[in-house]
C-alpha positions in Angstrom: 0.0 0.0 0.0 2.8 2.5 0.9 4.6 1.7 -2.3 1.4 2.4 -4.3 0.9 5.7 -2.5 4.5 6.6 -3.3 4.1 5.7 -6.9 0.8 7.4 -7.5 1.1 10.5 -5.4 4.5 11.5 -4.1 6.5 10.5 -7.2 4.5 12.6 -9.7 4.7 15.6 -7.4 8.5 15.2 -6.9 9.1 14.7 -10.6 7.1 17.7 -11.6 8.9 19.9 -9.0 12.3 18.5 -10.2 11.4 19.1 -13.8 10.4 22.6 -13.2 13.5 23.4 -11.1 15.9 21.9 -13.6 14.2 23.9 -16.4 14.6 27.2 -14.5 18.3 26.5 -13.8 18.9 25.5 -17.4 17.5 28.8 -18.6 19.3 30.8 -15.9 16.1 32.2 -14.6 15.8 33.1 -10.9 13.2 31.0 -9.0 11.2 34.1 -8.3 10.4 34.8 -11.9 6.8 34.4 -13.1 5.8 31.0 -14.3 7.3 29.7 -17.5 5.1 28.6 -20.4 6.2 25.0 -19.6 5.1 25.3 -16.0 1.7 26.8 -17.1 1.3 23.9 -19.6 2.3 21.3 -17.0 -0.2 22.6 -14.4 -2.8 23.2 -17.1 -3.1 26.9 -16.1 -3.8 26.2 -12.5 -3.2 29.4 -10.4 0.1 29.3 -8.6 -1.0 29.4 -5.0 -0.7 27.4 -1.8 -2.3 24.0 -2.5 -1.7 23.7 -6.2 1.1 21.2 -6.0 -1.0 19.0 -3.6 -4.1 19.2 -5.8 -2.1 18.4 -8.9 -0.3 15.5 -7.2 -3.2 13.9 -5.4 -5.9 14.4 -8.1 -3.7 14.1 -11.2 -2.0 10.9 -10.1 -5.2 8.9 -10.8 -6.9 10.8 -13.6 -6.5 13.8 -15.9 -6.2 17.0 -13.9 -8.6 18.5 -16.5 -11.4 16.5 -14.8 -10.8 18.6 -11.7 -10.3 21.8 -13.5 -13.7 21.7 -15.3 -15.6 21.4 -12.0 -17.2 24.2 -10.1 -18.1 22.6 -6.8 -18.8 24.0 -3.3 -16.4 23.1 -0.5 -18.9 20.5 1.0 -19.2 18.8 -2.3 -15.4 18.8 -2.8 -15.2 17.3 0.7 -17.5 14.5 -0.4 -15.5 14.0 -3.5 -12.4 13.4 -1.4 -14.3 11.0 0.8 -15.5 9.0 -2.3 -12.0 9.0 -3.9 -10.6 7.4 -0.7 -13.5 5.0 -0.2 -14.2 3.9 -3.8 -11.0 4.6 -5.8 -8.1 3.8 -3.5 -6.9 7.4 -3.1 -4.5 7.7 -0.2 -6.2 9.4 2.8 -5.0 13.0 3.2 -3.4 14.2 6.4 -5.5 16.9 8.1 -3.3 19.8 7.1 -3.0 18.7 3.5 -6.7 18.1 3.3 -7.4 21.6 4.4 -4.9 23.0 1.9 -6.4 21.0 -0.9 -9.9 22.1 0.0 -8.9 25.7 0.4 -7.4 25.7 -3.1 -10.3 23.9 -4.7 -12.8 26.2 -3.0 -10.9 29.3 -4.0 -10.2 28.4 -7.7 -12.7 25.7 -8.6 -15.8 26.5 -6.6 -19.2 27.5 -7.8 -18.2 31.2 -8.3 -15.7 30.1 -10.9 -18.5 29.0 -13.3 -20.4 32.2 -12.5 -17.4 34.2 -13.7 -17.3 32.4 -17.0 -14.1 30.5 -16.3 -15.6 27.0 -16.5 
């Protein structure tokens, strides 16, 4: 089980972070520069904010991140989605602090208001 969690969640996040870090060094760009086009493409335009890497890693390790990005769900519905992913689809349970970070990010950027603003 631990190996499956590592392979499906941690490894994609670490590889994405390593890829992005190596790319920035190769181009000689400081780490504080705005996102590169490659980073925007990798994260499918997800806003660069606290929780993005966790959402990308946990959600995108099992299915296309586009499935998440097209949603416009309320926080309680996102909470239920996480429960169902763990219960029905073998997603690793999230630690409390990570769960809050993921839900905060999803609520902020992929909540019901997102669709009302014509972003969905």
